[in-house]
C-alpha positions in Angstrom: 70.2 24.1 -49.2 69.8 27.8 -49.7 70.7 30.1 -46.8 72.3 27.5 -44.7 75.5 29.6 -44.3 73.9 32.8 -43.2 72.3 33.5 -39.8 68.6 34.2 -39.5 67.6 37.9 -39.5 65.6 38.6 -36.5 64.1 42.0 -35.6 65.5 43.6 -32.4 62.8 45.0 -30.1 63.3 47.2 -27.1 61.5 47.1 -23.7 58.8 49.5 -24.7 57.9 47.4 -27.8 57.8 44.3 -25.7 55.6 46.1 -23.2 53.2 47.3 -26.0 53.0 43.7 -27.4 51.8 42.4 -24.0 49.0 45.0 -23.9 45.4 44.0 -24.6 43.8 45.0 -27.9 41.9 47.8 -26.2 45.1 49.2 -24.7 46.9 49.0 -28.0 44.1 50.9 -29.6 44.6 53.6 -27.0 48.3 53.8 -28.0 47.2 54.0 -31.6 44.8 56.9 -30.9 47.5 58.8 -28.9 50.0 58.4 -31.7 47.4 59.3 -34.4 47.8 56.0 -36.3 46.1 52.6 -36.7 46.2 49.4 -34.7 48.0 47.7 -37.6 50.9 50.1 -37.4 51.1 49.6 -33.6 51.3 45.9 -34.0 53.9 46.2 -36.8 56.0 48.5 -34.6 55.8 46.2 -31.5 56.9 43.2 -33.7 60.0 45.2 -34.8 58.9 45.7 -38.4 59.9 48.8 -40.2 57.8 52.0 -39.6 58.7 55.6 -40.4 60.9 57.3 -37.8 58.5 60.0 -36.8 55.8 57.4 -36.3 58.1 55.2 -34.2 58.9 58.1 -31.9 55.2 58.9 -31.5 54.4 55.3 -30.7 57.3 55.1 -28.2 55.9 58.2 -26.3 52.4 56.9 -26.4 53.3 53.4 -25.2 55.2 54.8 -22.3 52.1 56.8 -21.2 49.7 53.8 -21.3 50.5 50.9 -19.0 48.8 47.6 -18.3 45.4 47.5 -16.8 45.6 47.8 -13.0 44.9 44.7 -11.0 41.7 44.4 -9.0 41.9 44.6 -5.3 
């Protein structure tokens, strides 16, 4: 059985990436527009996939600025 002796490689995500993953598609699109990228790149970044460092910092800043939709009263 191949690979039975090595542990699984799992991407490590931070709190901002987890928060971005929980956002709706519309909110993720707002993050993408703020970072001047595409929705695909936002989804890849939130999963922990490799993206360029400058794009990752832009996405981090954009995701911090956009939060979840406010609850109705």
